[in-house]
C-alpha positions as CSV (number, residue, x, y, z in Angstrom):
1,N,-1.5,14.5,10.0
2,F,-2.4,11.0,11.3
3,V,-3.3,7.5,10.3
4,H,-6.4,5.8,11.8
5,T,-6.2,2.4,10.2
6,I,-3.8,0.0,8.5
7,V,-4.5,-3.2,6.6
8,L,-1.6,-5.4,5.3
9,S,-1.6,-7.4,2.1
10,G,1.5,-9.0,0.7
11,G,4.1,-6.2,0.5
12,I,1.5,-3.4,0.7
13,A,0.1,-1.4,3.7
14,Y,-3.3,0.2,2.9
15,V,-3.7,3.2,5.2
16,G,-6.5,5.5,6.0
17,G,-6.6,8.6,8.1
18,F,-6.6,12.4,8.2
19,F,-3.8,13.3,5.8
20,T,-3.2,14.8,2.3
21,S,0.3,13.6,1.8
22,I,2.0,10.3,2.7
23,G,4.8,8.2,1.4
24,G,6.3,11.1,-0.5
25,Q,3.1,11.7,-2.6
26,V,-0.1,13.6,-2.4
27,R,-2.8,11.2,-1.2
28,N,-6.1,12.4,0.1
29,F,-7.0,10.4,3.3
30,I,-6.2,6.9,1.8
31,A,-3.1,5.4,0.3
32,A,-1.2,2.2,-0.4
33,L,2.4,2.1,0.8
34,D,5.2,-0.2,-0.3
35,L,6.3,-2.0,2.9
36,T,9.9,-2.2,1.8
37,T,10.4,1.5,0.7
38,G,7.6,3.2,2.6
39,T,6.7,5.1,-0.6
40,A,3.2,5.5,-1.9
41,T,2.2,3.3,-4.8
42,A,0.2,4.5,-7.8
43,W,-3.0,3.3,-6.1
44,N,-4.9,6.5,-5.4
45,P,-8.7,6.4,-4.6
46,S,-8.6,9.9,-3.1
47,A,-11.4,10.3,-0.5
48,S,-13.1,13.6,0.2
49,S,-12.4,13.4,3.9
50,N,-11.1,11.3,6.8
51,V,-10.9,7.5,6.3
52,R,-11.3,5.8,9.8
53,A,-11.7,2.1,9.0
54,L,-10.5,-0.4,6.4
55,V,-11.0,-4.2,5.9
56,L,-9.7,-6.3,3.1
57,S,-11.4,-9.2,1.3
58,G,-9.6,-10.6,-1.7
59,S,-9.3,-7.8,-4.3
60,T,-11.7,-5.5,-2.5
61,I,-11.0,-3.1,0.3
62,Y,-13.9,-1.7,2.3
63,A,-13.6,1.8,3.7
64,G,-15.5,3.7,6.3
65,G,-15.2,7.3,7.6
66,D,-16.3,10.9,7.2
67,F,-16.1,11.0,3.3
68,V,-18.9,11.6,0.8
69,S,-16.8,10.5,-2.2
70,I,-14.0,7.9,-2.7
71,G,-12.6,6.0,-5.6
72,G,-14.0,8.5,-8.1
73,Q,-17.7,8.0,-7.0
74,A,-20.2,9.5,-4.5
75,R,-20.1,7.2,-1.5
76,N,-21.6,8.4,1.8
77,F,-19.3,7.4,4.6
78,I,-18.8,3.8,3.4
79,G,-17.6,2.2,0.2
80,A,-15.7,-0.6,-1.5
81,L,-12.6,-0.1,-3.7
82,D,-10.8,-2.3,-6.2
83,T,-7.3,-3.0,-4.8
84,T,-5.8,-2.9,-8.4
85,T,-7.4,0.3,-9.8
86,G,-8.5,2.2,-6.7
87,F,-11.9,2.8,-8.3
88,A,-15.1,2.4,-6.2
89,T,-17.1,-0.8,-6.9
90,A,-20.8,-0.8,-7.3
91,W,-21.3,-1.7,-3.6
92,N,-23.0,1.3,-1.9
93,P,-24.7,0.9,1.5
94,N,-25.2,4.7,1.5
95,S,-24.9,5.6,5.2
96,N,-26.5,8.8,6.5
97,S,-23.6,9.6,8.9
98,N,-20.0,8.7,9.8
99,V,-18.7,5.1,9.9
100,F,-16.0,4.7,12.6
101,V,-15.2,0.9,12.5
102,L,-15.6,-2.1,10.2
103,G,-15.3,-5.8,10.6
104,L,-15.6,-8.6,8.1
105,S,-16.9,-12.2,8.5
106,G,-17.6,-14.2,5.4
107,S,-19.9,-12.2,3.2
108,T,-20.9,-9.7,5.9
109,I,-19.4,-6.4,6.8
110,Y,-20.1,-5.2,10.3
111,A,-20.1,-1.4,10.6
112,G,-20.3,0.9,13.6
113,G,-20.5,4.6,13.9
114,A,-22.9,7.5,14.3
115,F,-25.3,6.6,11.5
116,T,-29.1,5.8,11.9
117,N,-29.6,4.5,8.4
118,I,-27.3,2.3,6.3
119,G,-27.8,-0.4,3.7
120,G,-31.3,0.8,3.0
121,Q,-32.6,0.3,6.5
122,T,-32.9,2.1,9.8
123,R,-29.9,0.8,11.8
124,N,-28.9,2.8,14.9
125,R,-25.1,3.0,15.0
126,I,-24.4,-0.6,14.2
127,A,-25.3,-2.8,11.3
128,A,-24.4,-6.0,9.3
129,I,-24.2,-5.4,5.6
130,D,-24.2,-8.0,2.8
131,T,-21.0,-7.7,0.8
132,G,-22.8,-8.7,-2.4
133,T,-25.9,-6.4,-2.3
134,G,-24.8,-3.6,0.1
135,L,-28.1,-4.1,1.9
136,A,-28.4,-4.3,5.7
137,T,-29.2,-7.8,7.1
138,A,-31.9,-8.5,9.6
139,W,-29.3,-8.3,12.5
140,N,-30.2,-5.1,14.4
141,P,-28.8,-4.5,17.9
142,N,-29.9,-0.8,18.0
143,A,-27.4,1.2,20.0
144,N,-28.5,4.5,21.5
145,N,-25.2,6.3,20.9
146,D,-22.0,6.0,18.8
147,V,-20.2,2.6,18.2
148,D,-16.5,3.2,18.1
149,A,-15.0,-0.4,18.3
150,L,-16.0,-3.9,17.4
151,A,-14.4,-7.3,17.3
152,L,-15.8,-10.5,15.8
153,S,-15.6,-14.1,16.9
154,S,-17.3,-17.1,15.3
155,S,-20.7,-16.4,16.9
156,T,-20.4,-13.1,18.7
157,V,-19.8,-9.4,18.1
158,Y,-18.1,-7.4,20.8
159,I,-19.0,-3.7,20.7
160,G,-17.6,-0.7,22.4
161,G,-18.6,3.0,22.3
162,D,-20.5,5.8,23.9
163,F,-23.8,3.9,24.2
164,T,-25.7,2.9,27.3
165,T,-28.4,0.7,25.8
166,I,-28.4,-1.9,23.1
167,G,-31.9,-3.3,22.2
168,N,-33.7,-3.4,25.5
169,A,-30.6,-4.0,27.6
170,S,-28.9,-1.4,29.8
171,V,-25.1,-1.6,29.3
172,S,-22.1,0.5,30.1
173,R,-20.4,1.3,26.8
174,F,-19.5,-2.4,26.1
175,A,-21.8,-5.2,24.8
176,I,-21.6,-8.7,23.7
177,I,-24.1,-9.5,21.0
178,P,-24.8,-12.9,19.2
179,R,-24.7,-12.7,15.4
């Protein structure tokens, strides 16, 4: 079917999407493809459903989507995978609904989606999550509807989606929030 997200590392493209076959192999919703040949590598974390977002940090790839298991473990909508083995790491923010987009800055993962609880805290559709603990940080913009896009700068998060308020501010589906 289709690919939602691509992350490049060396000669590998990590891809997530809504597919069960890619690069000549059976791969459920997530795969690593050799950039020279286009074939799937042996890396196979096999998600239970759609993978919508990927970000890479060293030997860890963070995934968000519609899944409830990935890398051989129960992981609700968000998880971290070892880039060598494809197995899920211990990192588990346990979202209560879909994660549509991820961003990484230092030791913080920014997640946007349809969730209202992630990282052990109430966080409405956008959250910052510690990469060490999997817990939500104090940052809490509180969007009133889905967050579908985000971009990070050194001091700001740019957010797009279906929301019309963030915090106490009226906005029209786009917001600029200090982090």
